[in-house]
NULUMDO-59474 format. One record per residue: x, y, z of N, C-alpha, C, O in turn. Coordinates in steps of 0.05 Angstrom, whole numbers, padded with zeros to 5 digits, always signed. Atoms other than C-alpha are relative to their C-alpha. Layout:
XYZXYZXYZXYZ/...
This chain:
+00016-00026-00003+00000+00004-00001+00017+00022+00002+00037+00022+00016/-00015-00026+00002+00024+00072-00017-00017+00019+00015-00040+00015+00022/+00013-00024-00016+00008+00136+00018+00007+00024-00015+00029+00023-00026/-00009-00025+00008+00008+00208-00006-00009+00020+00022-00032+00021+00030/+00006-00020-00016+00013+00267+00040+00001+00022-00016+00022+00028-00029/+00004-00025+00016-00013+00329+00007+00013+00023+00012+00005+00029+00034/-00014-00021-00016+00034+00387+00023+00006+00022-00025+00028+00032-00028/-00010-00020+00026+00032+00434-00041-00015+00026+00005-00011+00044-00011/+00012-00026-00001-00012+00490-00014+00018+00022+00010+00038+00018+00024/-00016-00026-00005+00014+00562-00006-00005+00014+00023+00010+00031+00032/+00007-00014-00028-00026+00580+00058-00002+00029-00002+00005+00042+00018/+00002-00030+00000-00037+00652+00037-00013+00011+00023-00004+00030+00036/+00013-00012-00025-00087+00663+00092+00018+00004+00024+00012+00019+00043/-00015-00003-00028-00032+00656+00144+00026+00015-00007+00045+00015+00009/-00021-00019+00006+00018+00702+00108-00001+00023+00020-00022+00034+00025/-00029+00007+00008+00072+00725+00132+00011-00025+00010+00031-00036+00000/-00012+00023-00016+00079+00665+00180+00008-00020-00021+00031-00030-00020/-00006+00024+00022+00075+00614+00119+00009+00012-00028+00006-00002-00048/-00006-00010+00025+00101+00658+00064+00023-00014-00008+00025-00020-00032/-00028+00012+00009+00170+00625+00064+00002-00028+00019+00024-00039+00023/-00003+00027-00012+00151+00560+00106-00027-00016-00003-00049-00004+00000/+00025+00014+00002+00101+00504+00094-00014+00001+00023-00003+00002+00045/+00014-00004-00031+00046+00510+00146+00001-00028+00012-00005-00031+00035/-00002+00022-00014+00056+00437+00154+00021-00003+00022+00019-00019+00040/-00024-00001-00021+00122+00455+00192-00007+00018+00026+00010+00023+00043/+00005-00019-00025+00084+00500+00243+00000-00020+00022-00010-00043+00019/-00007+00017-00023+00104+00471+00310-00031-00003+00019-00047+00015+00024/+00017+00003-00020+00055+00440+00357+00010-00019+00021+00016-00043+00016/-00016+00013-00021+00082+00421+00424+00029-00004-00007+00042+00016-00015/-00025+00001+00004+00149+00390+00415+00008-00013-00032+00031-00021-00038/-00005+00007+00026+00137+00369+00340-00016+00020-00017-00024+00041-00007/+00012-00015+00014+00104+00397+00281-00027-00012-00009-00033-00035-00002/+00026+00011+00005+00035+00390+00249+00005-00029-00016-00007-00049-00009/-00003+00020+00017+00061+00341+00195+00014-00029+00014+00012-00052+00005/-00010+00020-00014+00100+00300+00245-00020-00024+00009-00015-00048+00008/+00022+00018-00009+00037+00269+00272-00008-00019-00020-00015-00042-00013/+00012+00017+00022+00017+00242+00205+00026-00020-00007+00023-00045-00007/-00023+00017+00006+00088+00216+00187+00006-00020+00021+00012-00042+00012/-00002+00020-00019+00095+00180+00253-00021-00025-00002-00016-00048+00004/+00026+00020+00003+00027+00143+00241+00007-00022-00027+00008-00046-00027/-00010+00014+00024+00049+00126+00171+00026-00021+00002+00028-00044-00007/-00026+00016-00004+00119+00104+00192-00005-00027+00015+00009-00047+00009/+00006+00021-00020+00090+00056+00244-00017-00023-00010-00020-00044+00004/+00020+00021+00013+00041+00017+00194+00013-00011-00018+00021+00001-00038/-00016+00017+00019+00075-00036+00164-00015-00010-00029-00004-00023-00047/+00014+00007+00029+00023-00045+00107+00007+00022-00018+00002+00018-00042/-00005-00023+00015+00046+00025+00080+00031-00005-00004+00048-00005+00014/-00031+00004+00002+00113+00013+00047+00011+00029-00016+00035+00032-00022/-00010-00028+00015+00121+00084+00012-00018+00019+00004-00042+00016+00000/+00019-00023-00002+00097+00152+00028+00013+00024-00020+00037+00031-00020/-00006-00021+00021+00099+00207-00027-00008+00025+00014-00030+00027+00025/+00007-00027-00008+00102+00277-00004-00004+00019-00022+00016+00027-00034/+00004-00015+00024+00068+00319-00057+00000+00030+00007-00020+00040+00018/-00005-00028-00002+00094+00392-00055+00009+00012-00025+00015+00001-00046/-00002-00016+00025+00106+00447-00098+00035+00009-00002+00050+00006+00018/-00024-00004+00000+00174+00471-00123+00015+00021+00018+00039+00020+00025/-00012-00017-00019+00179+00533-00078+00009-00013+00029+00028-00005+00041/-00007+00010-00025+00179+00489-00015+00016-00028-00002+00021-00042+00017/-00016+00027+00002+00219+00429-00045+00024+00000+00019+00029-00018+00035/-00021+00003-00016+00280+00448-00013-00002+00001+00035+00012-00011+00050/+00009+00004-00028+00247+00461+00055-00008-00032+00008-00003-00040+00030/+00010+00025-00007+00218+00389+00052+00026-00020-00002+00029-00039+00013/-00024+00015+00001+00285+00362+00030+00017-00001+00024+00029-00021+00033/-00019-00002-00023+00321+00391+00090-00016-00016+00022-00004-00034+00034/+00013+00013-00018+00265+00368+00136+00001-00028+00002+00004-00038+00024/-00002+00027+00001+00265+00298+00116+00028-00011+00002+00030-00034+00009/-00025+00009-00002+00339+00293+00115+00010-00005+00029+00027-00021+00037/-00008-00001-00029+00342+00310+00189-00024-00020+00017-00020-00027+00040/+00026+00014-00014+00274+00269+00207+00012-00030+00002+00030-00039-00011/-00004+00028-00003+00275+00197+00231-00014-00019-00018-00012-00043-00016/+00018+00016+00014+00228+00174+00181+00016-00013-00026+00032+00001-00038/-00011+00010+00020+00248+00125+00127-00018-00005-00024-00007-00010-00046/+00018+00005+00020+00187+00116+00083-00005+00027-00021-00010+00022-00044/+00007-00023+00018+00176+00192+00055+00023+00002-00021+00047-00001-00018/-00017-00007+00019+00201+00208-00009-00016+00027-00017-00041+00028-00018/+00012-00023+00008+00188+00279-00047-00011-00008-00029+00001-00024-00043/+00013+00001+00025+00142+00282-00107-00010+00030-00007-00030+00040+00003/+00002-00033+00006+00147+00356-00136-00018+00007-00022-00015-00001-00046/+00018-00010+00021+00091+00388-00170+00017+00028-00013+00033+00041+00000/-00016-00020+00013+00120+00441-00222-00018+00031+00005-00025+00046-00013/+00009-00031-00005+00090+00504-00189+00012+00013+00021+00024+00002+00040/-00021-00014-00023+00120+00560-00151-00021+00023+00008-00014+00039+00026/+00025-00019-00014+00053+00606-00140-00028-00014+00003-00032-00035-00009/+00023+00007-00002-00016+00595-00120-00018-00004-00024-00034-00023-00026/+00019+00001+00023-00050+00611-00189+00014-00023-00021+00001-00028-00041/-00006+00020+00016-00006+00557-00221-00008-00031+00010-00001-00051-00003/+00007+00027-00009-00036+00498-00179-00017-00017-00020-00034-00008-00035/+00020+00014+00020-00067+00441-00215-00024-00010+00014-00039-00024+00001/+00021+00009-00015-00117+00428-00159+00005-00025+00011+00022-00039+00000/-00009+00021-00014-00115+00373-00112-00004-00027-00018+00014-00043-00020/+00007+00022+00016-00149+00320-00158+00024+00002-00019+00037-00018-00025/-00015+00004+00030-00106+00340-00217+00031-00008+00010+00045-00023-00003/-00026+00005-00012-00041+00339-00170+00004-00031+00004+00024-00044-00002/-00003+00029-00009-00059+00271-00146+00001-00020-00029+00014-00040-00030/-00002+00014+00029-00070+00245-00221+00029+00002-00009+00041-00017-00018/-00027-00004+00013-00004+00273-00241+00022-00016+00019+00042-00026+00009/-00019+00017-00015+00032+00238-00182-00004-00027-00006+00015-00041-00010/+00005+00030+00003-00002+00172-00192+00013-00008-00031+00022-00030-00035/-00012+00007+00025+00023+00174-00265+00030+00006+00004+00046-00011-00004/-00029-00001-00005+00090+00203-00246+00018-00020+00016+00040-00027+00010/-00010+00021-00018+00105+00155-00192-00008-00030-00009+00000-00049+00005/+00010+00027+00010+00074+00095-00230-00017-00016+00024-00014-00041+00027/+00015+00010-00024+00026+00085-00167-00021-00022-00011-00041-00013-00022/+00021+00022+00007-00013+00016-00182-00006-00016+00023-00011-00039+00019/+00008+00012-00028-00028-00003-00105-00023+00013+00011-00033+00034+00001/+00021-00018-00016-00079+00014-00058+00011+00025+00013+00033+00024+00024/-00012-00026-00007-00071+00087-00041-00015+00014+00021-00038+00020+00018/+00010-00018-00020-00082+00127+00024+00006+00028-00008+00028+00031-00019/-00005-00024+00003-00087+00202+00017-00007+00019+00022-00030+00019+00031/+00003-00018-00027-00079+00255+00076+00010+00027-00003+00033+00031-00009/-00013-00027-00001-00072+00328+00078+00021+00005+00020+00015+00001+00043/-00020-00007-00019-00008+00348+00110-00007+00020+00022+00005+00020+00044/+00007-00016-00019-00045+00404+00146-00023-00012+00018-00035+00004+00033/+00020+00008-00017-00092+00361+00181+00015-00012+00026+00035-00026+00026/-00008+00013-00025-00083+00347+00257-00022-00015+00009-00043-00004+00016/+00020+00018-00004-00120+00285+00272+00002-00011+00030+00024-00011+00042/-00002+00013-00025-00136+00252+00339-00004-00029+00002-00005-00042+00022/-00001+00030+00001-00144+00184+00311+00026-00014-00015+00037-00003-00034/-00025+00010+00016-00087+00140+00288-00006-00012-00030-00023-00028-00035/+00009+00005+00027-00085+00135+00214-00004-00032-00007-00016-00040-00027/+00001+00030+00004-00079+00057+00222-00025-00009+00005-00031-00031-00005/+00025+00004-00007-00148+00056+00249-00014+00003-00028-00029-00015-00036/+00016-00005+00024-00174+00089+00182+00011-00024-00022-00006-00036-00036/-00004+00025+00015-00131+00035+00144-00011-00024+00004-00018-00038-00014/+00019+00028-00010-00165-00023+00182-00025+00003-00012-00034-00017-00024/+00024-00007+00011-00228+00009+00160-00004-00005-00026-00024-00018-00033/-00002+00000+00027-00210+00015+00088+00003-00030-00011-00010-00040-00029/-00004+00034+00008-00185-00060+00085-00024-00016+00005-00029-00036-00008/+00027+00015-00008-00250-00083+00117-00021+00005-00022-00039-00011-00027/+00022-00008+00020-00292-00046+00060+00008-00006-00028-00009-00014-00043/-00014+00004+00024-00248-00052+00001-00013+00016-00021-00015+00008-00044/+00010-00017+00022-00281+00008-00033+00016+00027+00005+00032+00029+00023/-00009-00030-00008-00262+00084-00037-00012+00004+00027-00034-00005+00033/+00009-00005-00030-00265+00110+00038+00010+00025+00006+00033+00033+00000/-00009-00026-00009-00265+00175+00068-00003+00002+00030-00018-00014+00040/+00003-00004-00027-00260+00199+00140-00016+00025+00006-00009+00046-00003/+00021-00021-00010-00317+00242+00170-00001+00007+00024+00003-00010+00041/-00001-00010-00025-00323+00284+00226-00025+00020+00003-00033+00034-00015/+00024-00017-00010-00382+00321+00261+00011+00029+00009+00022+00031+00031/-00011-00026-00007-00362+00395+00263-00018+00014+00017-00009+00035+00027/+00017-00010-00019-00423+00411+00305-00012+00029-00010-00023+00044+00006/+00010-00029+00007-00441+00475+00263-00007-00001-00025+00010-00010-00041/+00006+00001+00026-00479+00479+00202+00013+00029-00014+00012+00030-00039/-00015-00022+00012-00440+00550+00189+00027-00014-00011+00036-00010-00033/-00025+00007+00007-00374+00511+00192-00003-00022-00026+00013-00024-00045/+00004+00025+00019-00402+00451+00151-00002+00012-00030+00003-00002-00050/+00002-00009+00028-00413+00498+00090+00024+00003-00015+00026+00005-00039/-00030-00006+00014-00338+00506+00080+00011-00031-00007+00035-00033-00013/-00009+00032+00001-00330+00423+00072-00024-00012-00018-00045-00002-00026/+00016+00019+00015-00360+00368+00036-00023-00011+00018-00014-00020+00039/+00024+00008-00021-00428+00347+00072+00000-00030-00010+00001-00038-00034/+00004+00031+00006-00434+00270+00079-00027-00009+00014-00032-00003+00037/+00021+00011-00014-00498+00235+00092+00003-00030-00004+00010-00040-00025/-00007+00028-00001-00495+00162+00114-00025-00021-00001-00048-00013+00004/+00018+00024-00006-00533+00096+00116+00014-00021+00014+00023-00039+00000/-00020+00015-00015-00495+00060+00168+00030+00013-00004+00035+00036+00004/-00026-00015+00006-00423+00072+00145+00001+00006-00031+00023+00013-00041/-00001-00001+00032-00442+00075+00068-00009+00031-00005-00029+00040+00005/+00009-00025+00011-00444+00144+00036-00021-00003-00018-00020-00017-00038/+00023+00001+00019-00509+00153+00006-00004+00028-00016-00017+00029-00037/-00001-00029+00016-00501+00231-00014+00023+00012+00013+00032+00006+00035/-00023-00015-00004-00446+00277-00016-00002+00028-00015-00006+00030-00039/+00001-00023+00012-00446+00350-00027+00022+00020+00005+00026+00028+00028/-00025-00017-00004-00386+00395-00036-00008+00030+00007-00018+00043-00011/+00005-00027-00006-00393+00462+00002-00030+00005-00006-00034+00022-00023/+00027-00008+00005-00469+00465+00002-00006+00025+00012+00008+00032+00031/+00011-00031-00007-00504+00535+00012-00016-00006+00025-00013+00008+00045/+00016+00005-00026-00553+00502+00063+00003-00029+00007-00014-00045-00001/-00007+00026-00010-00523+00442+00094-00020-00012+00018-00030+00002+00037/+00026+00013-00018-00576+00393+00127+00011-00015+00025-00003-00022+00043/-00014+00012-00024-00525+00362+00175+00029+00012+00003+00038+00029-00012/-00024-00012-00005-00458+00376+00206+00022-00022-00003+00044-00020+00008/-00020+00022+00002-00422+00311+00186+00013+00007-00026+00000+00010-00047/-00015-00007+00027-00363+00328+00134+00021-00015-00002+00031-00028+00017/-00025+00014+00009-00310+00298+00099+00025+00015+00003+00030+00036-00009/-00027-00012-00001-00241+00313+00120+00019-00011-00020+00013-00033-00031/-00019+00004+00016-00180+00311+00076+00014-00027+00006+00038-00025+00011/-00010+00031-00007-00165+00232+00089-00018-00015-00015-00042-00015-00011/+00015+00017+00020-00184+00185+00034+00018-00026-00002+00042-00027+00003/-00014+00027+00008-00168+00113+00014-00013-00010-00028-00037-00008-00032/+00006+00009+00026-00172+00085-00058+00013-00027-00006+00038-00030-00005/-00012+00025+00010-00166+00012-00081+00015+00004-00025+00007+00020-00041/-00015+00000+00024-00117+00003-00134-00016+00000-00025-00009+00014-00044/+00016+00001+00025-00170-00012-00185-00017+00021-00008-00029+00019-00030/+00014-00025+00000-00202+00057-00175+00020+00022-00012+00011+00043-00021/-00017-00021+00003-00139+00095-00190-00002+00011-00031+00004+00034-00035/+00007-00009+00026-00155+00099-00267-00022+00023+00000-00023+00040-00018/+00024-00013+00002-00220+00135-00247+00011+00033+00002-00004+00051-00006/-00009-00026-00001-00176+00200-00235+00003+00009-00025-00004+00032-00030/-00001-00013+00027-00161+00206-00309-00024+00003-00009-00029+00023-00022/+00025+00002+00011-00230+00187-00325-00014+00028+00007-00023+00043-00010/+00011-00023-00012-00256+00243-00281+00009+00024-00014-00006+00040-00025/-00013-00027+00011-00210+00296-00305-00002+00001-00029-00004+00024-00039/+00006-00002+00027-00217+00280-00377-00028+00004-00013-00032+00009-00037/+00027-00009+00004-00292+00291-00373-00007+00030+00005-00029+00040+00001/+00002-00028-00004-00279+00363-00354-00011+00005+00027-00025+00025+00030/+00009-00004-00028-00295+00357-00279+00023+00014+00015+00047+00014+00010/-00018-00019-00020-00269+00403-00225+00024-00017+00011+00022-00037+00024/-00023+00011-00009-00194+00388-00214+00008+00009+00025+00030+00000+00033/-00012-00008-00023-00187+00424-00150-00011-00016+00027+00003-00034+00038/+00008+00010-00027-00227+00404-00087-00008-00036-00004-00024-00046-00020/+00004+00031+00000-00226+00325-00076-00029-00011+00004-00037-00033-00003/+00025+00011-00009-00296+00326-00048-00017-00004-00032-00032-00022-00036/+00012+00003+00024-00319+00337-00122+00002-00029-00012-00017-00041-00023/-00006+00025+00007-00285+00272-00139-00016-00023+00015-00027-00042+00004/+00015+00019-00016-00314+00237-00083-00028-00003-00005-00038-00025-00005/+00026-00001+00012-00382+00259-00105-00006-00013-00025-00026-00026-00030/+00003+00019+00028-00373+00232-00174+00003-00029+00003-00009-00046-00010/-00002+00031-00003-00348+00167-00148-00025-00011+00017-00032-00035+00015/+00024+00012-00016-00407+00159-00100-00025-00004-00019-00041-00023-00016/+00018+00006+00020-00452+00169-00158+00001-00024-00019-00018-00032-00033/-00005+00024+00019-00423+00111-00195+00006-00026+00018+00012-00047+00007/-00011+00027-00007-00407+00061-00143-00001+00005+00035-00006+00027+00044/-00003-00001-00027-00400+00048-00066+00023+00013+00013+00046+00006+00007/-00021-00012-00019-00362+00093-00016-00009-00005+00025-00033-00006+00030/+00006+00000-00030-00357+00084+00056+00013+00021+00016+00034+00031+00007/-00009-00022-00014-00344+00135+00112+00010-00011+00026-00006-00025+00038/-00012+00004-00023-00299+00123+00171-00005+00024+00018+00008+00045+00014/+00005-00023-00017-00327+00169+00227+00016-00003+00027+00023-00025+00035/-00014+00000-00024-00290+00188+00290-00007+00019+00019-00016+00040+00009/+00002-00021-00016-00297+00228+00354+00026+00013+00009+00046+00008-00005/-00024-00010-00007-00246+00267+00389+00006+00029-00015-00012+00045-00017/-00005-00027+00014-00215+00326+00353+00012-00002-00028+00026-00021-00035/-00013-00001+00025-00196+00347+00283+00002+00029-00010-00017+00044-00010/-00003-00027+00005-00164+00411+00258+00009+00002-00028+00027-00013-00035/-00009-00007+00024-00156+00435+00191+00015+00026-00002+00004+00048-00001/-00017-00024-00009-00100+00483+00196+00004+00015-00027+00020+00008-00044/-00003-00014+00022-00111+00536+00144-00003+00030+00006-00001+00047-00012/+00001-00031-00010-00120+00602+00184+00013+00002+00025+00018-00019+00037/-00011-00003-00026-00089+00632+00244-00015-00009+00023-00005-00020+00042/+00014+00011-00023-00147+00618+00287-00001-00032+00003-00001-00043+00025/+00000+00026-00003-00148+00545+00267+00026-00010+00012+00026-00029+00028/-00024+00010-00011-00075+00538+00282+00002+00005+00033+00013-00011+00048/-00005-00005-00025-00080+00570+00348-00020-00015+00016-00015-00019+00040/+00016+00021-00013-00142+00524+00364+00013-00025+00002+00010-00038+00023/-00014+00025-00002-00099+00464+00347+00020+00001+00023+00020-00017+00040/-00019-00002-00022-00043+00487+00394-00014-00002+00025-00005-00019+00041/+00019+00000-00023-00096+00499+00447-00008-00028+00007-00005-00037+00030/+00009+00027-00004-00123+00432+00440+00022-00020+00006+00017-00040+00021/-00025+00016-00003-00051+00399+00439+00011+00006+00028+00022-00011+00043/-00010-00009-00032-00033+00437+00504-00018-00006+00022-00011-00011+00046/+00020+00004-00022-00096+00428+00539-00005+00018+00019-00018+00011+00039/+00001-00018-00022-00092+00489+00577+00025+00006+00010+00027+00026+00025/-00023-00003-00013-00022+00485+00593+00019+00018-00020+00014+00024-00043/-00019-00016+00019+00038+00525+00569+00024-00020-00008+00029-00040+00006/-00022+00014+00009+00097+00497+00532+00027+00015-00003+00032+00025-00025/-00022-00021+00007+00164+00536+00543+00024-00019-00006+00029-00036+00011/-00026+00014+00007+00229+00506+00509+00021+00003+00021+00025+00025+00031/-00020-00005-00019+00284+00492+00555+00019+00023-00008+00030+00033+00012/-00019-00017+00005+00328+00541+00523-00010+00031-00006+00004+00049-00013/+00012-00028-00001+00278+00600+00525+00000+00011+00025+00005-00005+00044/-00005-00016-00024+00279+00650+00578-00028+00018+00005-00036+00036-00010/+00025-00014-00009+00216+00675+00614+00004+00013+00029+00007+00000+00050/-00004-00010-00029+00224+00727+00670-00021+00021+00005-00026+00038-00012/+00017-00020-00010+00174+00767+00711-00025+00004-00019-00033+00026-00025/+00021-00003+00021+00118+00749+00662-00024-00019+00008-00019-00036+00025/+00021+00016-00002+00050+00716+00665-00008-00017-00025-00018-00005-00044/+00011+00013+00030+00033+00663+00611-00024-00017+00011-00025-00034+00029/+00026+00017-00006-00037+00639+00614-00001-00023-00018+00019-00032-00030/+00006+00023+00014-00067+00584+00581+00008-00002-00029+00004+00018-00042/-00001+00004+00025-00046+00556+00514+00022+00018-00015+00018+00028-00037/-00020-00018+00012+00020+00593+00502+00026-00019-00004+00036-00033+00014/-00024+00014+00009+00080+00561+00464+00024+00020-00003+00024+00038-00020/-00024-00015+00010+00149+00592+00470+00021-00019-00011+00025-00040+00000/-00018+00018+00009+00202+00563+00428+00030+00005+00009+00039+00021+00026/-00030-00002-00011+00276+00554+00432+00012+00026-00002+00006+00037-00023/-00018-00021+00002+00320+00614+00444-00016+00026+00005-00003+00047+00007/+00015-00021+00000+00258+00662+00451+00006+00016+00031+00019+00003+00047/-00003-00014-00025+00259+00713+00511-00028+00015+00004-00040+00029-00013/+00025-00013-00009+00199+00737+00548+00003+00016+00027+00007+00003+00048/-00007-00013-00026+00206+00790+00601-00025+00022+00004-00036+00033-00015/+00023-00021-00007+00154+00835+00639-00026+00001-00015-00039+00021-00019/+00025-00001+00023+00097+00812+00593-00021-00020+00013-00015-00035+00032/+00023+00019-00002+00028+00777+00596-00005-00014-00026-00004+00000-00047/+00002+00014+00025+00016+00724+00542-00026-00020+00006-00032-00032+00027/+00029+00017-00004-00052+00687+00529-00003-00011-00030-00003+00005-00049/+00003+00017+00025-00061+00634+00471+00017+00014-00023+00008+00025-00043/-00026-00012+00020+00002+00657+00435+00023-00018-00005+00033-00032+00013/-00023+00019+00008+00055+00622+00399+00024+00021-00007+00021+00041-00021/-00025-00021+00002+00126+00658+00402+00021-00021-00014+00030-00042-00004/-00022+00020+00016+00175+00625+00350+00028+00007+00014+00031+00023+00032/-00026+00003-00011+00247+00614+00363+00015+00029-00003+00010+00045-00021/-00015-00021+00000+00294+00670+00381-00014+00032-00001-00001+00052-00006/+00015-00021-00001+00238+00721+00386+00005+00019+00027+00019+00008+00044/-00010-00009-00025+00245+00775+00443-00027+00016+00003-00034+00029-00017/+00026-00013-00013+00178+00803+00478+00008+00013+00027+00016+00000+00046/-00007-00013-00025+00190+00856+00532-00024+00023+00006-00031+00040-00010/+00018-00021-00007+00137+00895+00570-00025+00001-00020-00034+00023-00028/+00022+00001+00018+00078+00872+00525-00024-00017+00012-00023-00032+00032/+00025+00015-00012+00008+00845+00533-00007-00012-00029-00011+00004-00047/+00005+00011+00026-00005+00795+00475-00020-00025+00004-00017-00042+00022/+00022+00016-00005-00067+00753+00466-00003-00010-00033+00003+00004-00052/+00009+00014+00025-00088+00705+00405+00018+00009-00020+00009+00016-00042/-00020-00006+00023-00026+00720+00364+00022-00019-00005+00029-00035+00012/-00020+00017+00008+00028+00686+00328+00025+00021-00006+00024+00040-00022/-00027-00019+00003+00102+00718+00333+00017-00017-00012+00024-00038-00001/-00018+00018+00017+00146+00692+00281+00030+00006+00012+00034+00022+00030/-00025+00002-00013+00223+00680+00293+00012+00031-00004+00004+00049-00018/-00016-00024-00002+00273+00734+00308-00015+00028-00001-00008+00047-00014/+00019-00028+00003+00220+00789+00317+00005+00010+00027+00010-00007+00044/-00003-00017-00023+00228+00844+00375-00022+00015+00007-00026+00035-00007/+00024-00015-00009+00165+00869+00410+00007+00014+00031+00015+00002+00051/+00001-00011-00027+00166+00920+00465-00019+00022+00005-00021+00040-00011/+00015-00023-00004+00115+00966+00499-00021-00002-00018-00027+00020-00028/+00022+00004+00015+00059+00940+00459-00026-00017+00010-00023-00038+00023/+00023+00018-00007-00013+00912+00469-00011-00012-00028-00022+00002-00045/+00007+00013+00026-00028+00862+00412-00021-00021+00004-00019-00036+00024/+00021+00021+00000-00090+00817+00398-00006-00009-00026-00013+00009-00042/+00014+00014+00024-00108+00774+00341+00021+00008-00025+00013+00015-00048/-00020-00011+00020-00042+00791+00303+00016-00024-00013+00016-00047-00004/-00015+00018+00012+00004+00757+00256+00025+00018-00002+00025+00039-00016/-00024-00018+00003+00075+00786+00264+00024-00017-00014+00032-00038-00004/-00019+00012+00019+00126+00767+00209+00026-00003+00010+00033+00013+00028/-00029+00003-00010+00198+00743+00221+00016+00027-00006+00016+00042-00026/-00022-00021+00004+00252+00794+00236-00014+00027+00002-00001+00047-00003/+00010-00026-00005+00201+00847+00250+00007+00015+00026+00014+00002+00046/-00009-00016-00024+00216+00905+00301-00022+00017+00006-00026+00036-00009/+00021-00015-00008+00156+00933+00338+00005+00010+00028+00013-00005+00045/-00005-00007-00027+00161+00978+00396-00017+00029+00000-00018+00042+00021/
């Protein structure tokens, strides 16, 4: 069995934090978002190769990351794009990867910006028991949120209806970016695209498959975060920390109050300040400041400021 980790997005909604780094490398606790997925895939003996689908802009970043990582399965598969408007779309990129890498095995596909509370091996177990295209589904608990995703309706665990980003969702169960496809269905990617269908959102492809055959859904409780906005990233950090703080052993915190869900990374310095639900990247300096719901990038200097809901780019100087 093969796996694809989708890591080709440019995360423009999180610029400047993600302008020069893949959002999958955003830290969560003592690892990164993508580490959680890699660890699950590495541990599953049924998966013998993991293709990391990224773009030319971030190829060097992934090469460096994988060279220093303990994982043996991942290899890069690079899309020929460097800007958002050059993207092939997720379905188009998958079809190209299947052709480029000669994939002819069962295939698991996971978005690298997913933070999942279940082990990917559980999803693979479900997929093997069904032997059909499968997706993972999660109840987001809000019809407003459901409008942004593919809406799933089930009979047991069989998908009986799928609507991509409906205007008026009738439920709150949505498809997350975690799929599995039997080897015999891989040619369907080319068929779907050659018929002029939407190459971008994978939900459109799932809807197309569901109209032609059986699709099953793996549902789970717990938590799921689609990290594509500053708010969703801070939510993921808050969930991971569980109300605690995480201060790297090489960071310095003096005469400061760190409330819930604060992550201070290596080499950072916080003094005479109050932080709440904030991520401070490495080697940043914060002095005499009150900061909430904010992401402070590396090598930034902040003094005598009150900040809320801010994104502070790397090497900024604010006072």
